[in-house]
C-alpha positions as CSV (number, residue, x, y, z in Angstrom):
1,M,-25.3,115.3,-46.4
2,K,-26.5,112.1,-44.7
3,A,-25.3,112.2,-40.2
4,I,-26.7,110.5,-37.2
5,A,-26.5,112.4,-34.1
6,Y,-27.7,113.1,-30.8
7,L,-29.4,116.1,-29.6
8,Q,-30.1,114.8,-25.6
9,H,-27.7,113.1,-23.9
10,G,-28.6,110.6,-21.4
11,L,-31.1,108.8,-22.7
12,P,-31.0,105.0,-23.3
13,A,-29.9,103.5,-26.4
14,E,-33.7,101.6,-27.3
15,D,-34.7,105.1,-27.6
16,P,-35.7,106.3,-31.0
17,R,-34.3,110.0,-29.9
18,A,-30.8,108.4,-28.4
19,L,-30.0,108.8,-32.3
20,Q,-31.1,110.2,-34.5
21,D,-31.1,110.6,-39.1
22,I,-30.7,114.1,-39.8
23,E,-28.9,116.4,-42.8
24,L,-26.0,118.4,-42.0
25,P,-24.1,120.6,-44.1
26,Q,-20.8,119.1,-45.6
27,P,-17.8,119.8,-43.8
28,Q,-15.0,122.1,-45.1
29,P,-11.1,121.2,-44.2
30,G,-8.6,122.5,-42.5
31,P,-5.1,123.2,-43.5
32,R,-4.2,120.0,-42.4
33,D,-7.4,118.0,-42.8
34,L,-8.9,115.1,-44.8
35,R,-12.2,115.0,-45.8
36,V,-13.6,111.6,-46.0
37,R,-16.6,110.4,-47.8
38,V,-17.1,107.2,-45.6
39,Q,-17.8,103.9,-46.6
40,A,-17.6,101.8,-43.5
41,I,-17.9,102.6,-40.2
42,A,-16.9,100.5,-36.1
43,V,-18.9,101.2,-33.4
44,N,-16.6,101.6,-30.0
45,P,-17.1,102.3,-26.7
46,A,-16.6,105.5,-26.3
47,D,-19.5,106.6,-29.0
48,T,-21.8,105.5,-26.4
49,K,-20.0,106.9,-22.8
50,V,-20.0,110.3,-25.0
51,R,-23.7,109.5,-25.9
52,M,-24.6,109.2,-22.2
53,N,-22.2,111.4,-20.7
54,S,-21.3,114.3,-22.7
55,P,-24.2,117.0,-22.8
56,T,-24.6,119.0,-26.2
57,E,-25.7,122.1,-27.4
58,G,-26.4,121.2,-31.2
59,P,-26.9,117.9,-33.4
60,R,-23.2,115.8,-32.1
61,V,-22.2,113.5,-34.2
62,L,-20.6,110.2,-33.0
63,G,-18.4,107.8,-34.9
64,W,-14.7,107.7,-34.5
65,D,-13.5,104.7,-36.8
66,A,-14.0,104.9,-40.3
67,V,-12.8,103.4,-43.9
68,G,-13.4,106.2,-46.8
69,V,-12.4,107.6,-49.8
70,V,-10.3,111.2,-49.6
71,D,-12.7,113.9,-51.5
72,A,-10.7,117.0,-51.0
73,V,-7.5,118.1,-49.1
74,G,-6.5,120.9,-47.2
75,S,-3.8,123.6,-48.2
76,E,-1.5,122.0,-46.5
77,V,-1.9,118.3,-46.4
78,T,1.3,116.5,-48.0
79,L,0.8,112.9,-46.9
80,F,-2.2,112.1,-48.9
81,R,-4.2,113.2,-52.2
82,P,-7.9,112.8,-53.4
83,G,-8.9,109.1,-54.4
84,E,-6.7,107.4,-51.4
85,T,-8.7,104.9,-49.4
86,V,-7.5,105.8,-46.1
87,W,-8.2,104.4,-42.3
88,F,-8.2,106.5,-38.9
89,A,-9.8,106.2,-35.6
90,G,-10.1,110.6,-35.5
91,A,-10.2,112.7,-32.9
92,I,-13.0,112.7,-30.3
93,N,-13.0,116.5,-29.7
94,R,-14.2,116.4,-33.5
95,P,-17.2,115.5,-35.3
96,G,-16.9,112.0,-36.1
97,S,-17.8,109.2,-38.8
98,Y,-21.7,108.6,-38.6
99,A,-21.6,110.7,-41.5
100,E,-21.3,110.8,-45.2
101,Y,-18.3,113.3,-45.5
102,T,-15.7,113.5,-42.2
103,L,-12.9,115.5,-41.8
104,V,-9.4,113.8,-40.5
105,D,-6.2,115.8,-40.0
106,E,-3.4,113.9,-42.0
107,R,-1.1,113.2,-39.0
108,I,-3.8,110.4,-37.8
109,A,-4.8,108.8,-40.8
110,A,-2.9,105.9,-43.2
111,V,-3.8,104.1,-46.8
112,A,-6.1,101.5,-45.4
113,P,-5.0,97.8,-46.0
114,R,-5.7,96.5,-49.7
115,T,-6.3,93.1,-48.6
116,L,-9.5,93.8,-46.3
117,S,-12.9,94.9,-47.4
118,A,-14.1,98.4,-46.2
119,A,-16.1,96.7,-43.1
120,E,-13.1,94.5,-42.5
121,A,-10.6,97.2,-42.1
122,A,-13.3,99.4,-40.1
123,A,-12.6,97.3,-37.5
124,L,-9.5,97.7,-36.5
125,P,-8.5,102.0,-36.5
126,L,-9.1,102.5,-32.7
127,T,-8.6,99.4,-31.4
128,A,-5.6,99.1,-33.0
129,I,-4.1,102.0,-31.8
130,T,-5.1,101.6,-28.2
131,A,-3.5,98.4,-28.1
132,W,-0.5,99.4,-30.0
133,E,0.3,102.4,-27.8
134,L,-1.2,100.0,-24.5
135,L,1.7,97.6,-25.3
136,F,4.2,99.2,-27.0
137,D,4.6,103.1,-25.4
138,R,2.8,102.4,-22.2
139,L,3.7,98.9,-20.7
140,G,7.1,99.6,-22.5
141,V,7.0,96.1,-24.2
142,P,9.9,95.9,-27.2
143,E,8.9,94.5,-30.3
144,G,10.3,91.3,-29.9
145,G,11.3,91.3,-26.2
146,G,9.5,90.0,-23.3
147,A,10.5,86.6,-23.6
148,G,10.2,84.5,-20.3
149,Q,7.6,87.3,-19.1
150,T,3.5,86.8,-18.8
151,L,0.7,89.3,-20.3
152,L,-2.6,89.2,-18.8
153,V,-5.5,90.5,-21.1
154,M,-8.5,91.0,-19.1
155,G,-11.5,91.2,-21.5
156,A,-9.5,89.9,-24.1
157,A,-12.5,89.1,-26.4
158,G,-13.7,92.9,-27.0
159,G,-12.2,95.0,-29.5
160,V,-9.2,96.1,-28.0
161,G,-8.0,92.6,-26.1
162,S,-9.0,90.9,-30.2
163,I,-5.8,93.1,-31.3
164,L,-3.9,93.3,-28.7
165,V,-3.6,89.5,-28.4
166,Q,-2.7,89.2,-32.6
167,L,0.1,91.8,-31.4
168,A,1.9,90.1,-28.1
169,R,1.6,87.1,-29.9
170,R,3.1,87.4,-33.1
171,L,5.5,90.7,-31.9
172,T,6.7,89.9,-28.8
173,G,8.2,87.1,-26.8
174,L,5.1,87.2,-24.4
175,T,3.0,84.3,-23.0
176,V,-0.5,85.8,-24.1
177,V,-3.2,84.8,-21.1
178,G,-6.2,85.9,-22.3
179,T,-9.6,86.2,-20.1
180,A,-13.4,85.3,-20.7
181,S,-16.1,83.5,-19.3
182,R,-18.2,81.6,-22.8
183,P,-17.4,78.9,-24.9
184,E,-18.1,80.9,-28.1
185,T,-15.6,84.0,-26.6
186,R,-12.8,81.5,-25.5
187,E,-12.3,79.9,-29.3
188,W,-12.0,83.9,-30.1
189,V,-9.5,84.5,-28.3
190,L,-7.7,81.1,-28.8
191,A,-8.4,82.0,-32.3
192,Q,-6.6,85.5,-32.0
193,G,-3.6,83.5,-30.4
194,A,-3.8,83.3,-27.0
195,H,-1.5,80.9,-25.4
196,H,-4.0,80.1,-22.6
197,V,-7.5,81.8,-21.9
198,I,-9.0,81.9,-18.5
199,D,-12.3,82.7,-17.0
200,H,-12.8,86.2,-15.3
201,H,-15.6,85.2,-13.1
202,A,-13.7,82.9,-11.1
203,P,-10.6,84.2,-8.9
204,L,-7.8,84.3,-11.0
205,A,-4.8,83.2,-9.2
206,P,-5.8,79.2,-9.3
207,Q,-6.4,79.4,-12.8
208,L,-3.2,80.9,-12.9
209,Q,-1.4,78.7,-11.0
210,A,-2.8,75.9,-12.7
211,L,-1.3,76.9,-15.8
212,G,2.2,76.8,-13.8
213,I,2.0,80.7,-13.7
214,E,2.7,81.7,-10.1
215,A,3.1,85.4,-11.2
216,V,2.3,87.5,-14.3
217,T,4.5,90.8,-15.1
218,H,2.2,92.8,-17.3
219,V,-1.9,93.5,-17.4
220,A,-4.2,95.1,-19.7
221,S,-6.9,95.3,-17.8
222,L,-9.6,96.6,-20.8
223,T,-12.6,96.2,-18.6
224,H,-14.2,96.3,-15.1
225,T,-11.0,97.4,-13.4
226,E,-12.9,98.1,-10.6
227,Q,-14.1,94.6,-10.1
228,H,-11.2,92.6,-10.5
229,Y,-8.5,95.8,-9.2
230,A,-7.5,93.5,-5.7
231,Q,-6.7,90.3,-7.9
232,L,-4.8,92.0,-10.2
233,V,-2.7,93.4,-7.6
234,E,-2.3,90.0,-6.5
235,V,-1.5,88.4,-9.6
236,L,1.1,90.7,-10.4
237,A,4.5,90.2,-9.7
238,P,7.3,92.4,-7.8
239,Q,8.0,95.5,-10.5
240,G,5.3,94.1,-12.5
241,H,3.0,96.7,-14.6
242,L,-0.9,97.2,-14.6
243,A,-2.1,99.1,-17.9
244,L,-6.1,100.3,-17.9
245,I,-8.4,101.3,-20.6
246,D,-11.3,101.6,-18.8
247,D,-12.9,104.3,-16.5
248,P,-13.4,103.2,-12.7
249,A,-14.9,105.6,-10.5
250,T,-12.0,105.9,-8.4
251,L,-8.5,103.7,-8.4
252,D,-6.9,103.9,-5.3
253,A,-2.9,103.7,-6.0
254,V,-2.0,102.4,-2.8
255,P,-2.0,98.9,-2.7
256,L,0.8,99.1,-5.5
257,K,3.6,100.2,-3.4
258,R,5.0,97.1,-1.6
259,K,5.7,95.3,-4.8
260,S,6.4,99.1,-6.4
261,L,4.2,98.2,-9.1
262,S,3.4,100.4,-11.8
263,L,0.4,101.9,-13.0
264,H,0.0,103.0,-17.0
265,W,-3.5,104.4,-18.4
266,E,-4.2,104.6,-22.1
267,F,-6.4,106.9,-24.1
268,M,-5.5,106.8,-27.6
269,F,-7.2,110.1,-28.1
270,T,-4.7,112.0,-26.1
271,R,-2.0,112.8,-29.2
272,P,-4.8,114.4,-31.4
273,L,-6.9,116.0,-28.3
274,F,-3.5,118.0,-27.1
275,G,-1.8,118.0,-30.5
276,T,1.3,116.4,-29.3
277,P,4.3,116.6,-31.0
278,D,4.2,113.1,-31.7
279,M,1.1,113.2,-33.1
280,Q,2.1,111.6,-36.4
281,A,3.0,108.2,-34.3
282,Q,-0.6,107.6,-35.2
283,H,-0.5,107.6,-38.7
284,D,3.0,105.8,-38.1
285,L,1.8,102.6,-36.5
286,L,-1.8,102.6,-38.5
287,R,0.9,102.5,-42.0
288,R,2.8,99.8,-40.2
289,V,-0.1,97.9,-39.0
290,A,-1.9,97.9,-42.7
291,D,1.5,96.9,-43.3
292,L,1.4,93.6,-41.5
293,V,-2.4,92.6,-42.3
294,E,-1.2,92.6,-46.3
295,Q,1.4,90.1,-44.7
296,G,-1.0,88.3,-43.3
297,V,0.5,88.7,-39.8
298,L,-2.6,90.4,-38.5
299,K,-6.1,89.6,-39.1
300,T,-9.2,91.8,-38.9
301,T,-11.3,91.5,-36.0
302,L,-14.5,92.2,-37.0
303,G,-17.3,90.2,-35.3
304,E,-20.7,91.6,-36.2
305,H,-21.9,93.4,-39.4
306,Y,-25.0,95.8,-38.6
307,G,-26.0,96.3,-41.7
308,R,-26.2,99.9,-43.3
309,I,-25.4,103.2,-41.5
310,D,-28.3,104.4,-39.7
311,A,-29.7,105.6,-36.4
312,A,-32.1,102.5,-36.4
313,N,-28.8,100.3,-36.6
314,L,-26.6,102.5,-34.6
315,R,-29.0,102.0,-32.1
316,R,-28.5,98.5,-31.8
317,A,-25.0,98.8,-32.0
318,H,-24.6,101.0,-29.0
319,A,-27.2,98.9,-27.1
320,A,-25.1,95.8,-28.0
321,L,-22.0,97.2,-26.7
322,E,-23.6,98.6,-23.7
323,A,-25.3,94.8,-22.8
324,H,-21.4,94.2,-23.2
325,G,-21.8,90.7,-25.2
326,A,-20.0,92.0,-28.4
327,R,-17.2,89.5,-29.7
328,G,-14.9,91.3,-31.7
329,K,-15.8,94.6,-33.4
330,I,-19.2,95.8,-34.8
331,V,-19.8,97.5,-38.2
332,L,-21.8,99.5,-40.2
333,E,-21.3,99.9,-44.0
334,G,-22.7,102.5,-46.7
335,F,-25.8,104.9,-46.4
């Protein structure tokens, strides 16, 4: 089968060796695996981080967002049958979706929404899982709750931010403030449902105060947490909650003490990586997200379509993500 892999970590995305077109044997499903013929994928910051930082002894196939058709199932699979179209974000410790065929545990996949094209659907799984777990599991905001409280989303125009804003606006009573710095990204964040947009390149507190918001109760810091950390502590209300998904080199928790602030990490690969007892929660939430899409409550966060799935296009996509200029999600489709 066709696949795209890296054989040497740490190479810049523009280097032709950073991602290469190769041929690999078709994978064989384990007991609870689905083998999926990949139709469309999306590219995530996790892809670029692994390519840059994780040594490999052989070809490593990246990619943790996919839509495709179930081609074969393992002996213990009960949730799916061949021929169904599924979506998933996979597991970071397994070969990914930059391939014609990939394997995924049935407990972290779901039937894709029928109202979206494969490319439109591929934009959502990883970011929807991340945003859902961050908002409802980590920050602990109940569906329908949050009235009178404010969520500040740092980096709201990116993939996770785009769906997090939608979830918070449509499924909770939170006031949603997103950050964006360019006119086109401000418009994008407002289109996802944010009540307000402020500029993360300017001091945060005065901008919030100009909106009549003296303090926020929840912060979702999705990028550059190190740069904004002191300001986030400043704008959080006493007993507020800070959640993050990025990778600061260090994070000093001591400044949180005076306000009794809570710190939450979200890493959507935790459940499949450790095979947690509640691993199937990701199947359940992807089913719920698909239902919400079909009902028109949520919409795709596809930002740009980069063409077919090959090494050259994937190198372009990685370069765009590393430049932090993406709006929504970058998707690719077909081999």
